[in-house]
C-alpha positions in Angstrom: 104.1 -1.1 128.6 104.4 -1.2 124.8 106.1 1.8 123.3 106.5 2.5 119.5 108.9 5.1 118.2 109.1 6.2 114.6 111.8 7.6 112.7 113.0 8.3 109.3 110.6 11.0 108.1 111.7 14.2 106.6 111.1 16.1 103.3 111.7 14.8 99.8 111.0 15.7 96.2 108.3 14.0 94.2 109.6 10.7 92.8 112.0 10.2 95.7 112.1 7.7 98.3 112.2 7.5 102.2 112.2 4.6 104.8 110.4 4.7 108.0 111.5 2.7 111.0 109.5 2.0 114.1 111.1 0.4 117.0 109.0 -1.2 119.7 109.8 -2.3 123.3 108.0 -3.3 126.2 106.6 -6.6 125.1 106.9 -9.9 126.6 105.1 -12.0 124.0 105.4 -12.5 120.2 102.6 -12.9 117.6 101.3 -9.8 116.9 100.6 -7.6 113.6 102.3 -4.2 113.0 101.4 -1.6 110.5 101.4 2.0 109.3 98.8 4.8 109.0 99.0 8.3 107.9 97.2 11.6 108.6 97.3 14.5 106.3 96.3 17.9 107.5 92.4 18.4 107.6 91.9 14.6 106.9 91.1 11.7 108.9 93.6 9.2 109.8 93.8 6.4 107.0 95.2 2.7 106.8 98.4 2.4 104.8 99.9 -1.2 105.5 99.9 -4.1 107.9 102.2 -7.1 108.4 101.7 -10.2 110.5 104.2 -11.4 112.9 105.5 -14.0 110.4 105.6 -11.7 107.6 103.2 -14.0 105.6 100.2 -11.8 105.5 100.7 -8.3 104.2 98.1 -5.9 103.2 98.4 -2.4 101.6 95.8 0.5 100.9 95.1 0.8 97.1 96.6 4.2 97.3 100.2 2.9 98.2 100.1 -0.6 96.1 103.4 -1.0 94.3 105.1 2.1 95.7 105.4 1.2 99.4 106.8 -2.2 101.1 106.3 -2.9 104.7 108.6 -5.4 106.4 109.9 -6.4 109.9 112.8 -7.6 111.6 111.5 -9.4 114.8 115.1 -9.8 116.2 115.4 -6.1 116.0 112.0 -5.3 117.3 111.5 -3.0 114.2 109.0 -2.6 111.6 109.8 -0.7 108.4 108.0 1.1 105.6 109.9 1.8 102.3 108.4 4.5 100.4 109.2 4.8 96.7 108.0 7.1 94.1 106.6 9.3 96.6 104.0 11.8 95.4 102.7 15.3 97.1 99.6 13.5 98.2 101.6 11.2 100.3 102.5 14.2 102.4 101.1 13.3 106.2 102.2 12.4 109.6 102.8 8.8 109.7 102.1 6.4 112.5 103.2 3.4 113.5 100.8 0.9 115.4 100.6 -2.7 116.7 98.4 -5.6 117.8 94.8 -5.7 117.3 92.7 -7.1 114.3 93.7 -7.0 110.7 92.7 -8.1 107.4 92.6 -7.2 103.8 92.9 -3.6 103.6 92.0 -2.8 107.2 93.5 -2.7 110.7 92.2 -2.0 114.0 95.6 -1.7 116.3 95.9 -1.4 120.0 99.1 0.5 120.3 100.1 3.7 118.5 103.4 5.6 118.1 103.5 9.3 118.2 104.1 9.8 114.5 106.8 11.2 112.0 106.1 13.7 109.4 106.8 13.1 105.7 106.6 16.1 103.4 106.8 15.5 99.6 107.3 18.7 97.5 106.4 18.9 93.9 
């Protein structure tokens, strides 16, 4: 059974940085995408970024391009989201996801983590 556990959330001032991590377990075969979504209070969950198994294919939502960087370390079974120049509108619960179908600015994952809260104060 695939499990995804996020960490690294917290509170930061506008302009600051945070790095989220997502450790996954329970997998027996490689070659799957991983990504991040977020959900702000009262809003729908939205796509943030996705990365292929090899790291060759990476896509971002327009709202985070140039500020967020997704990466993965397959040896450590971990995917990361480096978030720089954070804005109050980035405040949300951030969810890790894996498997499924993806492309330019879209991702339909199969598995989800429980989420980690990111709060950006102005």
